[in-house]
C-alpha positions as CSV (number, residue, x, y, z in Angstrom):
1,M,0.0,0.1,0.0
2,T,1.2,3.5,-0.9
3,A,1.0,6.3,1.8
4,P,-1.8,8.7,1.0
5,R,-0.5,12.0,-0.4
6,K,-0.5,15.0,1.4
7,G,-2.5,17.9,-0.2
8,R,-0.6,21.0,-1.0
9,P,-1.7,23.9,1.0
10,R,-4.1,26.2,-0.8
11,L,-2.9,29.6,-1.4
12,R,-5.8,31.9,-0.4
13,L,-5.7,35.3,-1.9
14,R,-5.7,37.9,0.6
15,L,-7.9,40.9,-0.2
16,P,-7.2,44.5,1.5
17,S,-9.1,45.1,4.4
18,W,-11.3,47.9,3.0
19,T,-12.9,45.2,0.5
20,A,-14.7,43.9,3.7
21,T,-16.6,47.3,4.4
22,L,-20.2,47.7,3.7
23,T,-19.8,50.8,1.4
24,W,-17.2,48.8,-0.9
25,K,-19.7,45.7,-0.9
26,A,-22.6,48.0,-1.8
27,A,-20.6,49.7,-4.5
28,L,-19.5,46.3,-6.0
29,F,-23.2,45.2,-6.1
30,I,-24.5,48.4,-7.6
31,T,-21.8,48.2,-10.3
32,V,-22.5,44.5,-11.0
33,M,-26.1,45.1,-11.2
34,C,-26.0,48.2,-13.3
35,C,-23.6,46.6,-15.7
36,A,-25.8,43.6,-16.0
37,L,-29.0,45.7,-16.6
38,A,-27.1,48.1,-19.1
39,A,-25.9,45.1,-20.9
40,L,-29.2,43.7,-21.2
41,L,-30.9,46.6,-22.3
42,G,-28.2,47.6,-24.8
43,A,-28.4,44.1,-26.2
44,L,-32.2,44.4,-26.8
45,V,-31.8,48.0,-28.2
46,H,-29.0,46.9,-30.3
47,A,-30.9,43.6,-31.8
48,S,-34.1,45.7,-32.3
49,V,-32.6,48.6,-34.3
50,T,-30.3,46.1,-36.1
51,R,-33.3,43.9,-37.3
52,E,-35.2,47.1,-38.4
53,T,-32.2,48.5,-40.3
54,V,-31.3,45.2,-41.9
55,E,-35.1,44.7,-42.8
56,D,-35.3,48.2,-44.5
57,A,-31.8,47.5,-46.5
58,R,-33.3,44.0,-47.3
59,Q,-36.7,45.4,-48.8
60,K,-34.8,48.1,-50.7
61,A,-32.5,45.4,-52.3
62,L,-35.5,43.2,-53.1
63,I,-37.2,46.0,-54.7
64,R,-34.2,46.8,-56.8
65,L,-34.0,43.0,-57.7
66,E,-37.6,42.9,-58.8
67,E,-36.5,46.1,-61.2
68,V,-33.4,44.4,-62.5
69,T,-35.2,41.3,-63.1
70,H,-38.1,42.9,-65.1
71,A,-35.5,44.8,-66.9
72,Y,-33.6,41.5,-67.9
73,E,-36.8,39.8,-69.0
74,M,-37.8,43.0,-71.3
75,G,-34.2,42.9,-72.7
76,E,-33.4,46.3,-70.9
77,P,-30.3,47.5,-69.4
78,L,-29.7,46.0,-65.9
79,G,-28.4,49.5,-64.6
80,D,-25.5,50.3,-62.4
81,Y,-26.6,48.1,-59.6
82,G,-27.8,45.1,-61.3
83,A,-25.8,42.3,-63.0
84,L,-25.9,38.8,-64.1
85,D,-23.8,36.7,-61.8
86,P,-21.5,39.7,-60.9
87,P,-18.3,39.3,-59.2
88,G,-18.0,39.5,-55.3
89,L,-21.3,37.9,-54.9
90,P,-21.3,35.6,-51.8
91,E,-21.3,31.8,-52.9
92,R,-24.1,31.1,-50.5
93,L,-26.5,33.6,-52.2
94,R,-25.4,32.3,-55.7
95,A,-26.1,28.8,-54.6
96,L,-29.6,29.9,-53.2
97,A,-30.3,31.9,-56.5
98,L,-29.3,28.7,-58.9
99,S,-31.7,26.8,-56.7
100,G,-34.7,28.7,-57.7
101,Q,-34.9,31.1,-54.8
102,R,-34.4,34.8,-53.8
103,G,-32.4,35.9,-51.0
104,T,-30.5,38.6,-49.5
105,V,-27.2,38.8,-47.5
106,V,-24.8,41.4,-46.0
107,S,-21.2,41.2,-46.8
108,D,-18.1,43.2,-47.7
109,F,-17.7,44.6,-51.3
110,R,-14.6,46.6,-52.2
111,G,-14.1,47.3,-48.5
112,R,-17.6,48.7,-47.8
113,P,-20.6,47.0,-46.2
114,T,-22.9,45.7,-49.0
115,M,-26.6,44.4,-48.9
116,W,-26.7,41.7,-51.9
117,A,-30.0,40.5,-53.3
118,A,-30.1,37.7,-55.9
119,G,-32.6,35.6,-57.8
120,P,-32.9,33.2,-60.8
121,A,-33.3,34.2,-64.3
122,D,-33.1,31.7,-67.2
123,D,-30.6,29.5,-65.6
124,E,-28.8,32.6,-64.6
125,V,-28.2,34.6,-61.4
126,V,-29.5,38.0,-61.4
127,A,-28.2,40.1,-58.5
128,V,-28.4,43.7,-57.1
129,R,-26.2,45.4,-54.6
130,V,-27.2,48.1,-52.4
131,D,-24.8,50.3,-50.1
132,Y,-25.1,49.2,-46.6
133,S,-22.3,51.5,-45.2
134,A,-24.8,54.2,-43.9
135,S,-26.9,51.7,-42.2
136,S,-24.0,50.0,-40.8
137,E,-22.5,53.3,-39.4
138,T,-25.9,53.9,-37.9
139,I,-25.7,50.9,-35.8
140,S,-22.1,51.4,-34.7
141,D,-23.0,55.1,-33.6
142,L,-26.1,53.5,-31.7
143,D,-23.8,51.1,-30.1
144,R,-21.5,53.7,-28.9
145,A,-24.5,55.7,-27.6
146,I,-25.7,53.0,-25.8
147,L,-22.1,52.3,-24.2
148,G,-21.4,55.9,-23.4
149,S,-25.0,56.4,-21.8
150,S,-24.6,53.1,-19.9
151,V,-21.3,54.1,-18.4
152,L,-22.8,57.7,-17.4
153,A,-25.8,55.9,-15.9
154,I,-23.6,53.5,-13.9
155,A,-21.5,56.1,-12.7
156,A,-24.2,58.5,-11.5
157,T,-26.0,55.4,-10.1
158,L,-22.9,54.4,-8.3
159,L,-22.4,57.8,-6.7
160,V,-25.9,58.0,-5.5
161,G,-25.8,54.6,-4.0
162,A,-22.2,55.2,-2.4
163,F,-23.5,58.4,-0.7
164,A,-26.6,56.8,0.5
165,V,-24.7,53.6,1.7
166,T,-22.0,55.9,3.2
167,R,-24.4,57.8,5.4
168,V,-25.7,54.5,6.6
169,S,-22.3,53.2,7.3
170,R,-21.2,56.5,8.9
171,R,-24.1,56.0,11.5
172,L,-23.0,52.5,12.1
173,H,-19.4,53.4,12.6
174,L,-20.6,56.0,15.1
175,T,-22.7,53.3,16.9
176,A,-19.7,51.1,16.9
177,Q,-17.4,53.8,18.3
178,V,-19.8,54.6,21.2
179,A,-20.1,50.7,22.0
180,R,-16.3,50.6,22.3
181,R,-16.4,53.7,24.5
182,I,-18.8,51.9,26.7
183,S,-16.8,48.8,26.8
184,A,-13.6,51.0,27.6
185,G,-15.6,52.4,30.7
186,D,-17.2,55.5,29.4
187,L,-20.6,54.9,30.7
188,D,-21.7,58.4,29.6
189,A,-21.2,57.8,26.0
190,R,-24.5,57.7,23.8
191,V,-25.2,57.6,20.2
192,N,-28.2,60.1,20.4
193,D,-29.7,59.4,16.9
194,P,-32.1,62.1,16.2
195,R,-34.5,59.5,14.8
196,T,-35.0,58.1,18.2
197,K,-35.7,61.6,19.7
198,D,-38.4,62.6,17.5
199,P,-41.5,60.5,17.7
200,S,-42.9,61.9,14.3
201,R,-39.9,60.6,12.3
202,R,-39.8,56.7,11.4
203,E,-36.9,54.7,12.8
204,D,-34.8,52.7,10.3
205,E,-33.0,49.7,11.3
206,V,-29.6,51.8,12.3
207,A,-31.7,54.0,14.6
208,T,-33.3,51.0,16.1
209,V,-29.9,49.5,17.1
210,S,-28.7,52.9,18.3
211,G,-31.6,53.4,20.5
212,A,-31.3,49.8,21.9
213,L,-27.7,50.6,22.6
214,D,-28.4,53.9,24.4
215,T,-31.1,52.0,26.5
216,M,-28.6,49.3,27.2
217,A,-25.8,51.9,28.3
218,S,-28.3,53.7,30.3
219,T,-29.6,50.6,32.3
220,L,-25.9,49.5,32.7
221,Q,-24.9,52.8,34.1
222,D,-27.6,52.9,36.6
223,K,-27.0,49.3,37.8
224,L,-23.1,50.0,38.2
225,L,-23.8,53.2,40.0
226,N,-26.2,51.6,42.5
227,E,-23.6,48.9,42.9
228,Q,-20.7,51.4,43.6
229,R,-23.1,53.5,45.8
230,F,-23.9,50.3,47.7
231,T,-20.4,49.3,48.0
232,A,-19.3,52.7,49.3
233,D,-22.2,53.0,51.7
234,V,-21.5,49.7,53.3
235,A,-17.7,50.3,53.7
236,H,-18.5,53.5,55.3
237,E,-21.1,52.3,57.7
238,L,-18.7,49.3,58.7
239,R,-16.0,51.6,59.8
240,T,-17.4,53.1,63.0
241,P,-18.6,49.7,64.5
242,L,-15.1,48.4,63.4
243,T,-13.2,51.0,65.1
244,G,-15.0,50.4,68.2
245,L,-14.7,46.6,67.8
246,S,-10.9,47.1,67.5
247,A,-10.6,49.2,70.7
248,A,-12.6,46.4,72.5
249,A,-10.4,43.7,71.2
250,E,-7.4,45.4,72.6
251,L,-9.0,45.2,76.1
252,L,-9.4,41.5,76.0
253,P,-6.9,39.7,78.4
254,P,-3.9,38.2,76.6
255,G,-4.1,34.8,75.1
256,R,-5.1,32.7,71.9
257,P,-8.8,34.0,71.7
258,S,-7.6,37.6,72.0
259,E,-5.2,37.1,69.1
260,L,-7.8,35.5,67.1
261,V,-10.3,38.2,67.5
262,Q,-7.8,41.1,66.8
263,D,-6.6,39.2,63.7
264,R,-10.2,39.0,62.4
265,V,-10.8,42.6,63.2
266,R,-7.7,43.5,61.3
267,T,-8.8,41.6,58.5
268,M,-12.2,43.1,58.3
269,R,-10.7,46.8,58.6
270,A,-8.4,46.0,55.6
271,L,-11.2,44.6,53.7
272,T,-13.3,47.8,54.4
273,E,-10.5,50.2,53.4
274,D,-10.0,47.9,50.1
275,L,-13.7,48.3,49.5
276,L,-13.5,52.0,49.8
277,E,-10.3,52.1,47.5
278,I,-12.2,50.2,44.9
279,S,-15.3,52.3,45.1
280,R,-13.2,55.5,44.7
281,L,-11.5,54.1,41.7
282,D,-14.7,53.0,40.1
283,T,-16.1,56.5,40.2
284,G,-12.8,57.8,38.6
285,G,-12.6,60.6,41.1
286,E,-9.0,59.8,42.0
287,T,-6.5,62.8,42.2
288,V,-2.9,61.8,41.6
289,D,0.4,63.5,43.0
290,M,2.4,63.1,39.9
291,D,6.4,63.8,40.2
292,I,9.5,62.4,38.7
293,H,11.0,59.5,40.6
294,E,14.0,57.2,40.1
295,L,12.4,53.7,39.6
296,V,15.3,51.5,40.8
297,P,15.6,53.1,44.3
298,L,11.8,53.2,44.6
299,T,11.3,49.5,43.7
300,E,14.2,48.6,46.0
301,R,12.5,50.3,48.9
302,V,9.2,48.1,48.2
303,V,11.3,44.8,47.8
304,R,13.0,45.5,51.1
305,A,9.8,46.0,52.9
306,V,8.6,42.8,51.6
307,R,11.7,41.0,52.5
308,S,11.4,42.3,56.1
309,T,8.1,40.2,56.4
310,G,10.1,37.1,55.7
311,C,9.0,36.7,52.0
312,E,12.5,36.4,50.1
313,T,12.1,38.4,47.0
314,E,15.0,38.6,44.1
315,L,15.6,41.9,42.3
316,N,17.2,42.3,39.0
317,I,18.1,45.3,37.1
318,G,18.2,44.3,33.3
319,G,18.6,48.0,31.8
320,P,20.1,51.1,32.9
321,A,20.5,51.5,36.6
322,R,18.9,55.1,36.5
323,V,15.4,55.2,35.1
324,R,13.4,58.1,35.8
325,V,9.5,57.9,35.5
326,E,6.8,60.4,35.9
327,T,4.2,58.7,38.5
328,D,2.6,58.8,41.9
329,Q,5.1,57.4,44.4
330,R,2.5,56.2,46.9
331,R,0.3,54.7,44.2
332,L,3.0,53.0,42.6
333,E,4.6,51.3,45.5
334,R,0.8,50.1,46.4
335,V,0.7,48.4,42.9
336,L,4.2,46.9,43.2
337,A,3.6,45.7,46.9
338,N,0.4,44.1,45.9
339,L,2.0,42.2,42.8
340,I,4.9,41.1,44.9
341,A,2.4,39.9,47.9
342,N,0.2,38.1,45.3
343,A,3.3,36.2,43.8
344,H,4.3,34.9,47.2
345,E,0.8,34.0,48.3
346,H,-0.3,32.0,45.2
347,G,2.9,31.1,43.3
348,A,6.1,29.5,44.2
349,R,9.5,30.7,45.0
350,P,11.7,32.1,43.6
351,V,9.9,35.4,43.2
352,T,11.9,37.8,41.0
353,V,11.1,41.4,40.3
354,T,12.9,42.7,37.2
355,I,13.5,46.3,36.0
356,D,14.1,46.8,32.4
357,G,14.0,50.5,31.6
358,P,10.5,51.8,32.5
359,V,9.1,48.3,32.7
360,V,8.9,46.5,36.2
361,T,8.1,42.6,35.8
362,V,7.1,40.3,38.7
363,R,7.5,36.8,38.3
364,D,6.8,33.7,40.3
365,H,7.3,29.9,39.6
366,G,3.8,28.5,40.4
367,T,1.1,27.3,38.4
368,G,0.1,30.8,36.9
369,Y,-2.9,32.8,36.8
370,P,-6.2,31.0,36.1
371,G,-7.7,31.1,32.7
372,Y,-10.5,33.7,33.5
373,L,-8.1,36.2,34.9
374,L,-5.9,36.2,31.7
375,E,-9.1,36.6,29.6
376,R,-11.2,39.1,31.4
377,G,-8.7,40.6,34.2
378,P,-9.1,40.5,37.9
379,Q,-12.7,40.0,39.3
380,R,-13.3,41.1,42.8
381,F,-14.9,38.5,45.2
382,R,-14.1,35.7,42.8
383,T,-12.6,32.8,44.5
384,E,-11.6,29.6,42.8
385,S,-8.6,28.1,44.5
386,G,-10.3,27.6,48.1
387,G,-8.3,30.5,49.7
388,K,-9.2,33.0,52.2
389,G,-8.9,36.1,49.9
390,H,-11.8,38.2,48.4
391,G,-10.2,38.9,44.9
392,L,-9.2,42.5,45.5
393,G,-5.6,42.9,45.7
394,L,-5.0,42.7,41.9
395,T,-8.0,44.6,41.2
396,I,-6.6,47.3,43.3
397,A,-3.4,47.0,41.5
398,L,-5.0,47.3,38.2
399,G,-7.1,50.3,39.1
400,Q,-4.1,52.3,40.5
401,A,-1.9,51.4,37.6
402,A,-4.5,52.9,35.4
403,V,-4.7,56.0,37.5
404,I,-1.1,56.8,37.3
405,G,-1.1,56.1,33.4
406,A,0.6,52.7,33.7
407,E,-0.3,49.6,31.9
408,L,-0.4,46.2,33.8
409,V,-0.5,43.0,31.8
410,F,-0.8,39.7,33.3
411,A,0.4,36.5,31.6
412,N,1.6,33.1,32.2
413,A,5.3,32.0,31.5
414,P,5.5,29.1,29.0
415,E,7.7,27.0,31.3
416,G,5.2,27.8,34.1
417,G,4.5,30.6,36.6
418,A,2.7,33.8,36.6
419,I,4.0,37.1,35.1
420,A,2.8,40.7,36.1
421,R,4.3,43.4,33.6
422,L,4.0,46.9,34.8
423,T,5.0,49.5,32.1
424,L,5.3,53.1,33.4
425,P,5.4,56.2,31.4
426,E,9.2,57.0,31.2
427,Y,10.4,60.9,31.9
428,A,11.9,62.5,28.8
429,H,14.7,64.4,30.7
430,A,14.5,68.2,29.5
431,G,16.8,69.8,31.9
432,H,19.0,69.2,34.9
433,G,18.2,69.4,38.7
434,D,17.0,67.2,41.7
435,V,14.9,64.4,40.3
436,N,12.5,64.3,43.2
437,H,11.8,68.0,43.0
438,Q,11.0,68.2,39.2
439,H,7.4,68.6,39.3
440,T,5.5,68.0,36.1
441,G,2.8,70.7,36.4
442,H,0.3,68.3,38.3
443,P,0.2,69.7,41.8
444,H,-1.3,67.5,44.5
445,T,-4.8,68.9,44.9
446,D,-6.4,65.9,46.7
447,P,-8.6,67.7,49.3
448,R,-9.0,64.6,51.4
449,P,-6.9,64.7,54.6
450,A,-4.2,62.0,54.9
451,D,-5.9,60.3,57.9
452,H,-6.5,56.8,59.0
453,D,-10.1,56.7,57.5
454,D,-9.3,57.6,53.9
455,P,-8.2,54.5,52.0
456,A,-6.3,56.7,49.4
457,H,-3.9,57.7,52.3
458,K,-3.4,54.2,53.6
459,P,-0.1,52.3,53.5
460,V,1.2,50.5,50.6
461,D,0.1,47.3,52.1
462,K,-1.4,47.6,55.4
463,G,-3.2,44.2,55.8
464,P,-4.2,41.2,54.0
465,D,-4.2,41.7,50.5
466,H,-6.2,40.0,48.1
467,D,-5.9,38.7,44.5
468,A,-8.5,38.0,41.9
469,T,-7.8,34.1,42.8
470,G,-9.5,34.6,46.1
471,H,-6.5,34.5,48.4
472,G,-5.2,36.6,51.2
473,T,-1.7,38.2,51.2
474,P,0.6,38.5,54.0
475,R,0.5,41.9,56.2
476,R,3.3,44.3,55.8
477,D,4.2,47.8,56.1
478,T,5.6,49.6,53.0
479,P,7.8,52.6,53.2
480,G,6.8,55.6,51.4
481,S,3.3,55.6,52.6
482,P,1.7,58.5,54.4
483,D,0.6,56.4,57.2
484,K,0.5,52.8,58.2
485,G,-3.2,52.6,59.3
486,T,-4.3,51.1,62.5
């Protein structure tokens, strides 16, 4: 037996991307249909006019043939157009006449279109010819007129159709842009199609889609605002009783029960502060204190703080040792501390932090991030691994990174382990001076006091942190925070 042949890969012609647009498809459809219609109408007109022209020339030739035949029978001259078996007479017509029948045919005679008519006469062939060049020119002029008018009609129809389709496609593009803005978090974006606002105007399909999108966006916005308001209200209401509970727990006699109660109270307070921070991130009301900072020393401080808790962390500098970034120091330390703590809690050693230019990568050697996190990002209160976390640590890190204009990407290494890559906006040096005092024109105008009740001014990691996999992270205090909480 012979092995089956492997088929050759088929080469597929890749068309330009613009050929997939609705405008192009509509223009192509209109052009094809107009060409088909013009060809059909042109063929019908050409056939009809040609038939009439040929019939007129044929009748004229037959009349002359009657006259020449009568002259031949009377013994009179046959004239300029009549002759017996003249040269140039088509053989088919000669054979028809010799068989005793009359007929006509169009052929070239001395380079000019000629209508021939022939018939029998005493075992001879009597034939006449009529100049057909004028009729032939008339048909040619008609064909050119049909072609020219068809081209003009197709062009005009194509322009009108393209204009109409472009108006529809422009509205569809606007609807798609609004949908993308909504998916990016701009819940105030609306299409506001005028056809949906005026009841007297009938809605087309595009207006129906636009109206449905606006309605969906409004409903979604209301639900999200209600959820954010509920989260913020619950967190605010819990702060007062938790403060009293914390004070009461301190009064318990020393022992294992007292330690357990105090630990649970600290966990509840940390969760409450995280909820308030997430609520503030959701509303987009954060005010940042942007400044120019050295990235390497800042990262080293965070790593030292993590090491002080017993979590050994490697620090590698892969690029230049002096990298300046424009960022909010407190928020950046919060992001880095959450990422490192998450790697220790849910990954496996060694945990490495690598600085390569304005990019900071946190890597562990565990099982990696779950699939839902890589696909949709961190999700609060989603726990799949059976841990004690609440899925807030990476959510806060992602939100704070967006506030300072950084890009945080989660991935899994091919050989195993989770990778969190933070890309910061690098500072373009334009002068000299102390790095830590080169302000960027974004003064700190946060009206909130830096007290223990404001989660925006809490330490970089003041308690059990939580990642999207649903596990807590070790408690630690990180340098650079306005306060350490209580």
